[in-house]
Each structure stands twice: as C-alpha cells, then as structure tokens.
C-alpha positions in Angstrom: -46.5 -97.7 68.9 -49.7 -98.8 70.7 -47.9 -102.0 71.9 -44.8 -100.0 73.1 -47.0 -97.5 75.0 -48.9 -100.3 76.7 -45.8 -102.1 77.7 -44.4 -98.9 79.4 -47.6 -98.7 81.4 -47.8 -102.3 82.4 -44.2 -102.8 83.4 -42.8 -106.3 83.6 -44.2 -108.6 86.4 -41.6 -110.0 88.8 -40.5 -113.5 87.8 -40.5 -114.5 91.5 -42.5 -113.2 94.4 -42.0 -115.2 97.6 -43.0 -118.8 96.6 -44.6 -117.7 93.3 -43.4 -117.9 89.8 -45.1 -115.2 87.7 -45.4 -114.4 84.0 -47.5 -111.8 82.2 -48.6 -111.5 78.6 -50.1 -108.6 76.7 -51.3 -109.0 73.1 -52.5 -105.8 71.4 -55.5 -106.0 69.1 -54.9 -105.7 65.4 -58.1 -103.9 64.7 -57.4 -100.1 64.2 -54.1 -100.5 66.1 -55.5 -98.4 69.0 -54.4 -98.3 72.6 -56.5 -100.7 74.7 -57.3 -100.9 78.3 -56.1 -104.3 79.4 -53.8 -104.1 82.4 -52.1 -106.2 85.1 -49.8 -105.4 88.1 -48.3 -107.1 91.1 -47.1 -105.8 94.5 -45.5 -107.4 97.6 -47.1 -106.6 101.0 -45.6 -106.2 104.5 -47.5 -109.3 105.5 -45.5 -111.5 103.2 -48.1 -111.9 100.5 -48.4 -111.0 96.8 -51.2 -108.9 95.5 -52.2 -108.9 91.9 -54.6 -106.8 89.7 -55.8 -107.8 86.3 -58.4 -105.7 84.5 -59.9 -104.3 81.3 -60.8 -100.6 81.1 -63.8 -100.0 78.8 -63.0 -98.6 75.3 -59.8 -97.8 73.4 -57.7 -94.8 72.5 -56.1 -92.0 74.6 -59.0 -91.7 77.1 -58.8 -95.4 77.9 -55.0 -95.4 78.3 -55.4 -92.5 80.7 -57.8 -94.5 82.8 -55.5 -97.5 82.6 -52.6 -95.4 83.9 -54.8 -94.1 86.7 -55.9 -97.6 87.9 -52.3 -99.0 87.7 -51.0 -96.0 89.6 -53.6 -96.3 92.3 -52.9 -100.0 92.7 -49.1 -99.6 92.9 -49.5 -96.8 95.4 -51.8 -98.7 97.8 -51.5 -102.4 97.3 -48.4 -102.9 99.4 -50.0 -101.2 102.5 -51.7 -102.9 105.4 -55.2 -102.2 104.1 -57.4 -105.2 103.6 -58.4 -106.4 100.1 -61.9 -104.8 100.3 -60.4 -101.5 101.3 -58.1 -101.7 98.3 -61.1 -102.3 96.1 -62.8 -99.2 97.6 -59.7 -97.1 97.0 -59.4 -98.1 93.3 -63.1 -97.5 92.7 -63.0 -94.1 94.4 -59.8 -93.0 92.5 -61.4 -94.1 89.2 -64.7 -92.2 89.9 -62.8 -89.1 91.1 -60.9 -88.9 87.9 -64.1 -89.2 85.9 -65.7 -86.4 87.8 -62.6 -84.3 87.7 -62.2 -84.3 83.9 -65.4 -85.6 82.4 -68.2 -83.5 81.1 -71.5 -83.2 82.9 -73.0 -85.6 80.3 -70.3 -88.1 81.1 -71.0 -87.8 84.8 -74.7 -88.4 84.3 -74.3 -91.5 82.2 -71.5 -93.0 84.3 -69.8 -94.6 81.2 -66.3 -95.2 82.5 -65.6 -98.5 84.2 -63.1 -101.4 84.4 -63.8 -105.0 84.9 -61.1 -106.3 87.4 -59.9 -109.0 89.7 -58.0 -108.3 92.9 -56.0 -111.2 94.4 -53.9 -111.7 97.5 -51.7 -114.8 97.8 -50.1 -115.4 101.1 -46.6 -116.9 101.1 -47.1 -119.5 103.8 -50.8 -120.5 103.4 -51.9 -122.6 100.3 -54.8 -120.3 99.4 -55.7 -117.4 97.2 -58.0 -114.6 98.3 -59.9 -112.7 95.6 -62.5 -110.1 94.8 -64.2 -110.2 91.5 -65.5 -106.9 90.0 -67.3 -108.1 86.8 -64.3 -110.0 85.5 -63.9 -113.5 84.1 -63.1 -116.0 86.8 -59.5 -117.2 87.3 -58.6 -120.8 86.5 -56.6 -123.3 88.6 -54.7 -126.0 86.7 -54.1 -128.9 89.1 -52.8 -132.0 87.5 -55.1 -132.8 84.6 -58.0 -130.8 86.2 -59.1 -127.3 85.3 -61.0 -125.6 88.2 -62.8 -122.3 87.6 -62.7 -120.1 90.7 -66.2 -118.8 90.5 -67.1 -116.4 93.3 -70.5 -116.3 95.0 -70.4 -112.5 94.8 -69.4 -110.8 91.6 -69.3 -107.1 92.3 -69.9 -104.2 89.9 -66.9 -103.1 87.8 -64.5 -100.6 89.1 -66.0 -97.1 88.6 -69.6 -98.3 89.2 -69.3 -99.5 92.9 -69.5 -96.2 94.7 -71.7 -94.7 92.1 -74.4 -97.2 92.9 -73.8 -97.2 96.6 -71.7 -100.4 96.8 -68.8 -100.0 99.2 -68.8 -103.6 100.7 -66.7 -106.1 98.9 -66.7 -109.8 99.7 -63.4 -111.7 99.7 -63.6 -115.3 98.7 -60.8 -117.8 99.5 -59.9 -120.9 97.3 -57.2 -123.5 97.7 -54.0 -122.7 95.8 -51.6 -125.5 96.6 -47.9 -126.2 95.8 -47.6 -127.1 92.1 -50.9 -125.5 91.1 -50.9 -123.1 88.2 -53.3 -120.1 88.4 -54.4 -118.4 85.2 -55.9 -114.9 85.0 -57.1 -113.5 81.6 -59.2 -110.7 80.2 -62.1 -111.3 77.8 -59.9 -110.7 74.8 -58.7 -114.3 75.2 -62.0 -116.1 75.9 -64.0 -114.0 73.3 -61.4 -114.3 70.5 -63.1 -115.8 67.4 -61.8 -117.5 64.3 -63.0 -116.8 60.8 -66.0 -119.1 61.4 -67.1 -117.0 64.3 -66.2 -119.7 66.9 -64.7 -118.7 70.2 -61.1 -119.8 71.1 -61.5 -122.9 73.3 -59.3 -121.6 76.1 -60.6 -124.0 78.8 -60.1 -127.0 76.6 -56.6 -126.1 75.6 -55.2 -124.8 78.9 -54.9 -128.2 80.6 -52.3 -129.4 78.1 -49.9 -126.9 79.5 -50.2 -127.8 83.1 -46.6 -128.9 83.5 -45.2 -125.9 81.7 -43.4 -123.0 83.5 -45.6 -119.8 83.5 -43.5 -118.1 80.8 -43.6 -121.2 78.6 -47.3 -121.6 79.0 -47.9 -118.0 77.9 -45.6 -118.5 74.9 -47.7 -121.5 73.8 -50.9 -119.6 74.4 -49.8 -116.6 72.4 -48.7 -118.7 69.4 -51.9 -120.8 69.4 -54.3 -117.9 70.0 -52.8 -115.8 67.1 -52.9 -118.9 64.9 -56.5 -119.5 65.7 -57.5 -116.0 64.8 -55.2 -115.9 61.8 -53.2 -113.0 63.3 -56.2 -110.7 63.7 -57.2 -110.3 67.3 -60.3 -108.2 67.6 -59.6 -107.0 71.2 -56.6 -106.6 73.4 -55.8 -109.6 75.5 -53.9 -109.9 78.8 -53.0 -113.1 80.7 -51.1 -113.7 83.9 -49.8 -117.2 84.9 -48.8 -117.9 88.5 -47.4 -121.2 89.9 -47.0 -121.8 93.6 -43.7 -123.5 94.5 -42.5 -124.7 97.8 -42.7 -122.1 100.6 -39.9 -119.6 100.6 -38.4 -117.6 103.4 -39.8 -114.1 103.7 -37.8 -111.6 101.7 -35.5 -109.2 103.5 -37.4 -106.2 102.0 -41.1 -107.2 101.6 -41.8 -103.9 99.7 -39.9 -105.3 96.7 
C-alpha cells in the first residue's frame, strides 16, 4: 500500500525529453512499511530545456507524504515557467515553509523541524551542460566512459524549508559539462547509506561504472537487483534514483510544455 501511494505521487518520468533518455526508480523501505519522503519529478520549459527535482523529505508516515505531495505540486506548477533556477528554489522553499506555518503547531514552528534535502537541475537541449542547485543533497554522478565524476558544488545550500527561515534567499547555480553519451545519476541517501548485515555501506560509486553502457532503465534494473541483494531484501530507508543519458541533439518539440 505504501509503495502504491508513493507511485501515485511520483508519477512516471518521461522516457524522452528533448535529447535526454530518462528513467526513475523508487524502492520503498522494508522497515515498518511506512510511507517515505523520497521524490523526483521532471518538467519541460519554454526555453527547450528539462528541469528535474530529486529530494528526500524528513521523516515517514502521513505527515511526510503530505510534504512530499506539496513539494511535487509546487515544482510541477512552477518548473515549466520562465523563472530562473534560483527563483524556482526560492518558490519551493517558500511553499514548504508556508505549509508548515499553516498547519503546524506553535512548537513545530519554533523548532523548524520540517525540511527536505533536494537537488534542482536544468539541462538545456542544445548545450552540453547541466545547471544545478544543491540543497543539502548528495551530489550527482556523471558516468563518462570508465570514469565516474561526482558533481560536487562549491555552494551547498540549506535544505528546502530551512532557507528562508534562516534568511537564505540567494541560491548559487553551478554548471558542469554533460556531453553526448554521458550518463547522469541522481540518488537519495537511501542508496548510498544502505548497509548489509555486517554494517557496511553499499559501494555505489564502485559498482556504478560497470553499467556505463546500459540504457537508463537497464541500469536502474541492475541497481535495484544488486542493492536488494546486498541488503538481503531489507532496505532501512526509502531510496530513489534517476538516470539520464544525453543523446544527440534533438529538434525542439512542437509543444515545449509537454
């Protein structure tokens, strides 16, 4: 039931968006079978680019799923507009904090407990780069040939929900090469912090390069099988992964809103 509810919220990612091949994977935690806060979404812009969000809302249960729905709704409503990536980050943070003030108790407002680690990305169709803003989230990875390149930003901002509360309204966009043939991996900490029975972390950065030549959906299939085998079917936290490959430049779609 938890997995079904989460899939309704997430909605399938498009298999194609301009020159990009995209696949998404959500794996629910086995522990307590609760609703988690891992999320992802994609949207096309009028400027012929693809915007993506991946994040992890703190906690589990109905309260968390409500915050997840809020964040996804705010992104889907605004991501396709002409606003810059920093303005989109401000919008998500403000929507998240407004909801907390609207429904939270005074104690909740004083402790500022609600937040979401997130990555915001913008990938133009006709320029081999990816623009991103990191809000307390694990860095993306580029698979290029046999190389794995972490896209570590110079500025890692506070998680969504903390920004405006602590006076942060300026978000820094960083740009990295994302060339034809590259595979971009986004994941939540449920993947990199998964442990086996010996307490050892899943070696994600060691295993990922072996899937460089796979299509995005094939890579995620291999990852899911190997990850669940590594933890013997007992994942302690929800996990979400998005794989994106840049192919040769495509003509702009007739309706960029799709």
